[in-house]
C-alpha positions as CSV (number, residue, x, y, z in Angstrom):
1,X,-0.1,0.1,0.4
2,X,2.8,2.2,1.0
3,X,4.2,2.1,-3.1
4,X,0.7,2.7,-4.2
5,X,1.1,6.3,-3.1
6,X,4.8,6.8,-3.2
7,X,6.7,9.7,-5.4
8,X,7.6,6.7,-8.1
9,X,4.3,6.0,-8.3
10,X,2.6,9.4,-8.4
11,X,5.1,10.3,-10.9
12,X,4.4,7.2,-13.3
13,X,0.1,7.9,-13.4
14,X,1.3,11.8,-14.0
15,X,3.4,10.7,-17.1
16,X,0.8,8.0,-17.7
17,X,-2.0,11.1,-18.0
18,X,0.4,12.9,-20.1
19,X,1.2,10.4,-23.1
20,X,-2.1,8.8,-22.8
21,X,-3.5,12.6,-23.6
22,X,-1.5,13.5,-26.1
23,X,-2.3,9.8,-27.7
24,X,-6.1,10.4,-27.3
25,X,-5.8,14.0,-28.9
26,X,-3.8,12.2,-32.1
27,X,-6.1,10.1,-32.5
28,X,-9.0,12.6,-32.7
29,X,-7.4,14.6,-35.0
30,X,-6.7,17.4,-32.2
31,X,-2.9,17.4,-32.3
32,X,-0.4,15.3,-35.4
33,X,0.3,12.1,-34.3
34,X,3.8,12.7,-34.8
35,X,3.9,14.9,-31.7
36,X,1.8,12.6,-29.8
37,X,4.8,10.0,-30.3
38,X,8.0,12.4,-29.2
39,X,5.4,13.0,-26.1
40,X,4.9,9.7,-25.3
41,X,8.8,8.9,-25.7
42,X,9.9,11.8,-24.1
43,X,7.0,10.8,-21.2
44,X,9.4,7.2,-21.5
45,X,12.8,8.1,-20.5
46,X,12.0,10.9,-18.3
47,X,14.2,10.5,-15.1
48,X,14.3,12.7,-11.9
49,X,15.2,12.6,-8.4
50,X,11.9,12.7,-6.8
51,X,13.1,14.8,-3.9
52,X,14.0,17.9,-6.6
53,X,10.5,17.4,-8.4
54,X,8.8,18.1,-4.8
55,X,11.0,20.8,-4.1
56,X,10.2,22.6,-7.2
57,X,6.4,21.0,-6.9
58,X,6.2,23.1,-3.1
59,X,7.4,26.6,-4.8
60,X,4.8,26.2,-7.8
61,X,1.8,24.8,-5.8
62,X,1.7,22.1,-7.5
63,X,3.2,18.5,-9.0
64,X,2.1,19.5,-13.2
65,X,3.9,22.7,-13.3
66,X,7.7,21.6,-12.6
67,X,6.7,18.4,-14.0
68,X,5.4,20.0,-18.0
69,X,7.8,22.5,-17.5
70,X,11.2,19.8,-17.5
71,X,9.2,17.5,-20.2
72,X,8.6,20.7,-22.7
73,X,12.5,20.8,-22.5
74,X,13.3,17.9,-23.7
75,X,10.5,18.1,-26.7
76,X,11.3,20.7,-29.6
77,X,8.9,22.4,-32.0
78,X,5.3,21.3,-32.2
79,X,5.7,18.7,-30.1
80,X,6.6,21.0,-27.3
81,X,2.8,22.7,-28.0
82,X,1.5,19.6,-27.7
83,X,2.2,18.5,-24.5
84,X,-0.6,19.1,-22.0
85,X,-2.9,20.8,-24.6
86,X,-6.7,21.8,-23.2
87,X,-5.3,20.1,-19.5
88,X,-4.7,22.0,-16.2
89,X,-2.7,21.2,-13.0
90,X,-5.7,19.5,-11.5
91,X,-6.6,17.3,-14.1
92,X,-3.2,15.6,-13.3
93,X,-3.5,15.7,-9.8
94,X,-7.0,14.0,-9.6
95,X,-6.1,11.5,-12.2
96,X,-3.3,10.2,-10.4
97,X,-5.7,10.1,-7.3
98,X,-7.8,8.7,-9.2
99,X,-5.3,5.6,-10.6
100,X,-4.0,5.6,-6.9
101,X,-7.7,4.4,-5.7
102,X,-8.3,1.7,-8.1
103,X,-4.8,0.1,-7.1
104,X,-5.3,0.6,-3.4
105,X,-8.8,-0.4,-3.7
106,X,-7.6,-4.0,-5.4
107,X,-4.9,-4.7,-2.6
108,X,-7.7,-4.3,0.0
109,X,-10.1,-6.6,-1.8
110,X,-7.7,-9.6,-1.5
111,X,-7.5,-9.6,2.5
112,X,-11.5,-8.6,2.2
113,X,-11.7,-11.4,0.3
114,X,-10.0,-13.6,3.1
115,X,-12.4,-12.3,5.9
116,X,-15.7,-12.8,5.2
117,X,-15.5,-17.0,4.3
118,X,-13.0,-17.6,7.7
119,X,-16.2,-15.5,9.4
120,X,-18.7,-17.5,7.7
121,X,-17.2,-20.9,8.8
122,X,-16.8,-20.2,12.4
123,X,-20.2,-18.4,12.5
124,X,-22.2,-21.5,11.1
125,X,-20.2,-23.7,13.5
126,X,-21.0,-21.9,16.7
127,X,-24.5,-21.0,15.5
128,X,-26.2,-23.0,18.0
129,X,-23.6,-22.6,20.5
130,X,-25.4,-21.3,24.0
131,X,-23.2,-18.7,25.4
132,X,-23.9,-15.6,27.2
133,X,-24.5,-12.3,25.2
134,X,-24.1,-9.0,26.8
135,X,-25.5,-5.6,26.2
136,X,-23.9,-2.5,28.1
137,X,-20.7,-5.0,29.4
138,X,-23.1,-6.9,31.3
139,X,-24.6,-10.6,30.9
140,X,-27.6,-10.1,29.4
141,X,-29.5,-13.4,27.7
142,X,-28.1,-16.4,26.3
143,X,-27.5,-16.1,22.3
144,X,-25.9,-18.7,20.1
145,X,-21.8,-17.5,19.8
146,X,-22.2,-17.9,16.1
147,X,-24.6,-15.0,16.2
148,X,-22.1,-12.5,17.1
149,X,-19.5,-13.5,14.7
150,X,-22.5,-13.5,12.2
151,X,-22.8,-9.7,12.9
152,X,-19.1,-9.1,12.3
153,X,-19.2,-10.2,9.0
154,X,-22.0,-8.5,8.2
155,X,-20.5,-5.4,9.2
156,X,-17.3,-6.1,7.1
157,X,-19.6,-7.2,4.5
158,X,-21.4,-4.9,3.4
159,X,-18.7,-2.2,4.7
160,X,-16.4,-3.4,2.1
161,X,-19.7,-3.7,-1.0
162,X,-20.1,0.0,0.0
163,X,-16.1,0.5,-0.3
164,X,-16.6,-1.0,-3.9
165,X,-19.2,1.0,-4.9
166,X,-17.4,4.6,-3.9
167,X,-14.0,3.5,-5.7
168,X,-16.2,2.7,-9.0
169,X,-17.6,5.8,-8.6
170,X,-14.5,7.8,-7.9
171,X,-12.3,6.0,-10.4
172,X,-13.3,8.2,-13.2
173,X,-10.7,10.3,-15.6
174,X,-10.5,14.1,-14.9
175,X,-10.0,16.6,-17.5
176,X,-11.5,19.9,-17.7
177,X,-8.8,22.1,-18.5
178,X,-8.2,25.5,-17.3
179,X,-11.9,26.3,-15.9
180,X,-13.5,22.9,-16.3
181,X,-14.9,23.5,-20.1
182,X,-12.7,21.8,-22.0
183,X,-11.6,24.5,-23.9
184,X,-9.0,24.1,-26.3
185,X,-9.8,20.6,-27.2
186,X,-11.4,21.4,-30.8
187,X,-14.7,20.0,-29.4
188,X,-13.2,16.4,-28.9
189,X,-13.0,16.7,-25.2
190,X,-15.3,14.1,-24.6
191,X,-14.1,11.3,-26.9
192,X,-10.5,12.2,-25.5
193,X,-11.1,12.1,-22.3
194,X,-12.8,8.5,-22.5
195,X,-9.9,7.3,-24.6
196,X,-7.6,8.2,-22.1
197,X,-10.0,6.4,-19.6
198,X,-9.9,3.1,-21.3
199,X,-6.2,3.0,-21.6
200,X,-5.8,4.4,-17.7
201,X,-8.0,1.6,-16.1
202,X,-10.8,4.4,-15.2
203,X,-14.5,5.5,-15.7
204,X,-15.1,7.8,-18.8
205,X,-17.4,10.8,-17.6
206,X,-18.2,14.8,-17.4
207,X,-15.0,16.9,-15.5
208,X,-15.3,16.5,-11.9
209,X,-12.7,18.5,-10.5
210,X,-15.2,20.9,-7.9
211,X,-17.3,18.2,-7.2
212,X,-15.4,16.7,-4.4
213,X,-18.3,14.2,-3.2
214,X,-16.9,11.0,-4.4
215,X,-13.2,11.7,-2.9
216,X,-15.2,12.3,0.5
217,X,-17.3,9.4,-0.1
218,X,-14.5,6.7,-0.4
219,X,-12.7,8.5,2.8
220,X,-15.9,7.8,4.6
221,X,-16.2,4.2,3.5
222,X,-12.9,3.5,4.2
223,X,-13.7,4.6,7.7
224,X,-17.0,3.1,8.4
225,X,-14.9,-1.0,6.8
226,X,-12.2,0.4,9.4
227,X,-14.9,0.7,12.2
228,X,-16.7,-2.6,11.3
229,X,-12.8,-4.1,11.7
230,X,-12.6,-2.6,14.7
231,X,-16.1,-3.8,16.2
232,X,-15.3,-7.3,15.7
233,X,-11.4,-6.3,17.3
234,X,-13.5,-4.6,20.3
235,X,-15.5,-7.8,20.7
236,X,-12.6,-10.4,20.2
237,X,-10.5,-8.5,22.4
238,X,-13.6,-8.4,25.6
239,X,-13.7,-12.3,25.3
240,X,-10.0,-12.8,25.0
241,X,-10.1,-11.3,28.9
242,X,-8.6,-14.0,31.1
243,X,-11.6,-13.7,33.4
244,X,-13.5,-14.4,30.1
245,X,-11.3,-16.7,27.9
246,X,-14.4,-17.5,25.3
247,X,-12.0,-16.6,22.5
248,X,-8.5,-15.4,21.4
249,X,-6.1,-14.2,18.4
250,X,-4.6,-17.2,17.1
251,X,-1.0,-17.9,19.0
252,X,1.8,-16.9,16.4
253,X,5.7,-17.2,17.7
254,X,7.0,-13.8,18.5
255,X,3.6,-12.3,18.4
256,X,1.3,-10.6,21.4
257,X,4.1,-11.5,24.1
258,X,4.7,-8.7,26.6
259,X,8.6,-7.6,27.1
260,X,7.9,-7.7,31.0
261,X,5.4,-10.2,31.4
262,X,6.3,-13.9,29.9
263,X,2.9,-15.3,31.0
264,X,0.6,-12.8,28.8
265,X,-0.8,-13.4,25.3
266,X,-1.7,-10.2,23.9
267,X,-4.7,-9.5,21.6
268,X,-2.2,-7.4,18.8
269,X,-3.8,-7.9,15.6
270,X,-7.2,-6.3,17.8
271,X,-4.8,-3.6,18.9
272,X,-4.1,-2.8,15.2
273,X,-7.6,-2.6,14.6
274,X,-8.7,-0.2,17.4
275,X,-5.9,2.3,16.8
276,X,-6.9,2.8,13.1
277,X,-10.5,3.1,14.4
278,X,-9.5,6.4,16.5
279,X,-7.4,7.7,14.0
280,X,-9.3,7.6,11.0
281,X,-12.4,10.0,11.8
282,X,-10.3,13.0,12.3
283,X,-8.5,12.0,9.0
284,X,-12.1,11.9,7.1
285,X,-13.4,15.0,8.8
286,X,-10.8,17.0,7.2
287,X,-11.6,15.9,4.1
288,X,-15.2,16.3,4.5
289,X,-14.4,20.5,5.5
290,X,-12.7,20.9,1.7
291,X,-16.6,19.9,0.6
292,X,-17.3,23.5,-0.1
293,X,-15.3,24.2,-2.7
294,X,-14.6,28.0,-4.1
295,X,-16.5,27.9,-7.4
296,X,-14.5,26.2,-10.3
297,X,-11.1,25.3,-8.5
298,X,-11.4,25.0,-4.7
299,X,-8.2,26.9,-2.2
300,X,-6.4,24.2,0.0
301,X,-9.4,21.5,-0.1
302,X,-8.5,19.4,-2.7
303,X,-4.9,20.2,-2.1
304,X,-5.5,18.0,1.2
305,X,-7.4,15.0,0.0
306,X,-4.4,12.9,-1.6
307,X,-2.3,12.6,1.7
308,X,-5.3,11.7,4.2
309,X,-6.6,9.6,1.6
310,X,-3.6,7.4,1.1
311,X,-3.2,7.5,5.3
312,X,-7.0,6.2,5.2
313,X,-6.1,3.4,3.0
314,X,-2.8,2.3,4.9
315,X,-4.9,1.9,8.0
316,X,-7.6,0.1,6.4
317,X,-4.7,-2.0,4.5
318,X,-3.5,-2.9,8.5
319,X,-6.0,-3.6,10.0
320,X,-7.3,-5.8,7.6
321,X,-4.2,-7.6,7.3
322,X,-4.8,-8.1,10.7
323,X,-8.1,-8.6,11.3
324,X,-7.8,-11.3,8.2
325,X,-5.3,-13.4,10.1
326,X,-7.6,-13.4,13.2
327,X,-10.7,-14.7,11.4
328,X,-8.5,-17.1,9.8
329,X,-6.7,-18.8,13.4
330,X,-9.5,-17.2,15.9
331,X,-9.6,-19.8,18.9
332,X,-12.7,-20.6,20.4
333,X,-12.9,-22.3,23.9
334,X,-16.1,-23.7,24.3
335,X,-15.4,-25.3,27.5
336,X,-15.0,-22.0,28.8
337,X,-18.3,-20.3,27.2
338,X,-20.6,-23.2,28.6
339,X,-18.9,-22.5,31.9
340,X,-19.5,-18.7,32.1
341,X,-23.1,-19.3,30.8
342,X,-23.4,-21.8,33.8
343,X,-22.1,-19.5,36.0
344,X,-24.2,-16.8,34.8
345,X,-27.5,-18.7,35.5
346,X,-29.6,-17.4,33.0
347,X,-30.6,-20.4,30.7
348,X,-29.7,-21.5,27.4
349,X,-32.4,-20.8,25.3
350,X,-30.9,-18.1,22.7
351,X,-33.7,-18.1,20.8
352,X,-33.8,-17.7,17.1
353,X,-30.2,-17.2,17.0
354,X,-29.5,-20.3,14.6
355,X,-32.1,-19.2,12.2
356,X,-30.8,-15.3,12.0
357,X,-27.1,-16.8,11.1
358,X,-28.7,-18.1,8.8
359,X,-30.8,-15.4,7.2
360,X,-27.5,-13.2,7.8
361,X,-25.3,-15.6,5.4
362,X,-27.7,-15.8,2.8
363,X,-28.0,-12.0,2.7
364,X,-24.5,-11.4,2.3
365,X,-24.0,-14.2,-0.3
366,X,-26.7,-12.3,-2.7
């Protein structure tokens, strides 16, 4: 996930934007094919110390200005003028971010696909295992132990589905030009954008530079997913307490120990997920604050999105990896479950727990 958002990836996507912009314009007759080939060749061999480009971008206020200047220095004649034709700096930045969102989600999806089946099996196996239900941190009435697990799964699956929808919406080409009118593209802006989108693996559509809702929606969906994983982590950590002992993280050599207390088995995976839950809301709040962008190009709001969104994806990746491992190896102590239930003296009527587990499983598979 770090690599998705690092300097090399950002530069690679920006160069791909410029090369594909020229190629699409040549295909639509906006620039000469020879110029497009020269631009593509220049992008292919472009190399620079990212730190140097970062300093120049900080001075200019955007990556595209120094990048385009340096690329033009390596071109001649009409090819220099054809580079970046009809585009603006935000087009580059937003398209780069869209590409990174798409690639980042693909990494998350791999771990999402680990969590659901593992929890599904556990929920089904323990659907009818009587256990203590707890409300407001106090013993309540009995539930099937698998029902609690099924609720974890449902929350995580639904959060994943929400994120999938929002990523699909946000991973779109941005090509609007100076003020979002696609001026300077000879009336071929829509066709050019569609060609670029196809090659870059993005959705096509009209410019969206002044509407930041899709980015905010991805950020919010990431936070909801992190929260759903945190719900599971909170419950597992409570169940793993010495005085409860009904479930615990898988035993992994070198994981979960204490430097001072050798007898401890700490819920380290849950710790990762719960720390992510604490950090995510503030990052989302920052992105939401940028929604009232000023007219055709906001000042300060959208520029704050990239780093915050990258951090949210990193938090989600760490949380998902940790909780996928917990789900796949969760140890459930049926003897402790039965002992705690007997001590509570609340009977063993679990109501329709097993049926609800089955219903949730069926809904989640639709």
